[in-house]
N, C-alpha and C positions, 0 to 999 in steps of 0.2 A: 653402847653396842652389846648385843646379847651374847653371853658366853655359853657355848654348847659343848658339853663333854661327850665325846664320841667313843663308845665302848666297842672295841673290836676283839672278840675272842678268836684265837688262831691256833690250829693244830695241824702241823705238817703242811703249812700253807705257802711254802716257798715259791710255788708257781703262780700264785694269785694275789698274795698280800700287797705287792707293789701297785697292782691295778686298783685294788680297793683303796689304798692310801691316796693314790692320784685322784680318785673320784672325790675324795674329801677336799683336797686343797684346790680343786678346780671348781668348787661351788660358786655359783653366781651370788652377788650381794656381799654386804659387809658384815661378817660374822667372826667372832673370836672363838676358834676351835681349840679345845683341849683334847688332843688325840691320845687315847689310852689303848695300847695293844697288850693283850694278855696271852702270853705264849703258854699254852696248856700242855707242857711237857713234850714239845715237838722233838722228834729225832732227826729232823732235817735242818736246813739253814734258815728257818723262818726268822729267828731272832736277829741273825746277822743281816738278813735282807732289810729288816726294819731299821736297824742302826745305820746301815749304809744309806737308806732312803732319806733318813732324817739329816744326815750329813750333806748329801748331794743337794737337797732342797732347802737347806739352812732353816730347818724348823725343829721345834721341840716335840718329841714323841715320848710319852711316859710308857716305858716297856716294863711290864710285870712278868716275871718268869715263875711258874708254879709247876708242881708235879701234876701229872695227868689225872685230873679229877672231874673233867667234864665241862661242858659249855655253861651250865647253870652256875657252878662255882666261879668260873672265869668271869662271867658277866657280873656277878655279885662283887668280886674283888675289884673290878673296874669301877662299879658304882661307888664303892667305899672310897676309892681314890679320887673320885670326881669332885670338881669344885664349881661346875657351871650351874646356871639357873635352869638349864634344860639338859636332858639326857637323850642322846640318840644312839641307836644300835646299828652296827654294820657287821655282818659276817664276812670272814676273810675271803670267801669266794664269790661275794656279791659286789656290785658297784652302784654307787648313787649316780643318777642322772644329774647333769649340771644344775638344773633348776630346782632340784628337790628341796633343799633347805629353804630357799627363798619362798617357794610356794607354801610350805608347811608353816614357816614362822609367820608369814603374813596371815595365814588362817588362824593360828593360835593367838597372836597378839590382837586380833580383831574379833575375838569370840571369847566365850566363857568355857571352852573346852580345855581339858587338861592333857588329853592324849590324841595324837593324830597319826594315822598310818597312811597307806596309799596303795596304789595298784602296781602290778607287775604282770607281764604276759597277758595284758588286756583283761585281767580278772574282774575289774569293776567298770569297764567301758560299757556304756549303754547306747543303744541305737537311738533312743528317744532322749529328749532333754529332761533329765530328772535332777538337775542341779550338779554342783561340782563336788559334792561330798555325800557320804552316807552316815547318818547318825546311828551308831552301833550301841544297842542296849545289851544288858547282861543276858536277857533271854535270847536275843539274836545270836550272841556269841556262843551260847550253849549249843546252838543248832549248826553253826558254821564258823570256821576259823577265819576271822577277818584280818588278823594282824600277823604279817610276816615280820619278824623282828627288825630286819634291815630297813624296813619302810618307816619305822616308828620314831617319832620325837615326842617327848613328854616333859611336862613340868616336873622339876625335881621334888616338889612337895608331895608328889605321889608316894615317894619312898618314906615319908613320915608316917604313912598309914600301911603301905604294903611292904613286907619285909624283903622282897626281892624274889628271885627264882629259887625253887626248891633245891637245896644243896645236895649234891651227889646224884641228882636225877639226870639221866642221859636221853630220855625219850619223853616227848610230850610235856616237858617242863615249861615250855613257852606257852602252851595252851592253858595250863593251870594258872600261870602268872596273869594272863589276860582275862581269865574268868574273874579273878580277884579284882583286877583293875576296872573292868567294866561294871562290876557290882558296886564299886565305890565312886567311880569318877566318870564324868561326861566324856565320851570318846567318839571318835569319828575316823573315817578313812576318806582320803581324796580319791576320786575316780580315776584321775590321770595315772599313767604308768610313771613311777618315780625311781625305780631301780632296774638294773639289769640283773636278773636272777641266775647266778651260777652258770654263766654262759648259756642261759635260756634252756637248761636241761628240763626234761619232764619232771614235774614236782614229785611224783611217786612211782614213775615207771623207769626212771634212770637206774642204771646199775651202780652209780656212784652216789656216795653220801648217805646220810641217815635215812632219807626218805625211802630208800630201797628196802629197808628193814621193816617191812610193813607190820609184821605181827608184834614186834617189840614196841613199835609206836602205838599199836592198838592196845596192848596191855597197859601201856603208860596212860593212855586216855581213859581206859576203864578204871584205873586206880584214881584218876582225877575225879571221876564221878563219885567214887566211894568217899573220897576226902570231902567233897562238897556236901554230900549227904550227912556225913558224920558231923560237919560243922553247921548243919541245918540251913545250908544255903540253897538246897533243893529238897523237895519232898520225896518220900519213898516212891510214890507213883511216878514222879518225874524221873527219878533215878532209873527205874526199870525201863521207862520209855527211852531215855537217852542211851542206855546200854544196848537196847534192841536196835535203835536207829544207827548207833555207831557201828555195830556189827554188820548191819546191812551195807553201810558205806565201805567197811573194810573189805567185804567180799566183792563189791563193785570195783574197788581199787585193785584188788588182786587180779580180777578178770582183765581189767584194762592194762595192768602191768604185763600180764602174759601175752596179750594181743600185741602190745607195743614191742615187746622183745622179739616176738615171732616175726613181726614186720621188719624189724631191724635186721634180724638174721637172714630173712629172705632177700632184703635189699643188698646185704653183703654178698650173698651168693650170686645175685644178678650182676653185680659189679665185676665179680670174678669171671 
């Protein structure tokens, strides 16, 4: 039976952590899960909710408590504690669909891929039949972020080569990690939706969560390109192209965010 270490960083997640944990123990198929929750300095009852959940469901949950140092450090601490042959990530405000693990493990064990993600909010659903997955190359990943961490399962051997997430980084640290991963390892995403993403909030127009802090995310992404150029993983012309392209996407997101919020405000007024 495959042992899968599930890394769940949590910060003030008392309202969502139980749903996230339930989504793990309700997975279809026979899998041995090592559940690791990293409480990143929460000021609410996140840790207590995790402990109570473990007792009520008679399962072991490895609870790590740390000072608030960010999701990158939390994930790395979870990876260091892991003992599974596979590593899966789950954010505390997301939920896995019941069939997620079975679909992804079937894919991994019957292929030479090291990393597999998947869809959410119909991100990769195609009207025509283009197969059940997308092979994601490094160059493709530079142009578009294919991997939402909660969708990902990977072979633990990846971390023999990749050090993990950039310690102390709070924005776009996951993008940098997956640049390194796709540069070194064969990676894919399944087209099917396999998670429920934070109550299906808008990925960057919602007023909640890190996604709303668009400029900090953008500066994080620009620093990613600088690091890749310094390590000669992209050329200087490619660097300038990616910076320009990223800034165009940033202004598009900013525009969409403002339109979304305006519509939400008008909707609230109409209800009143």
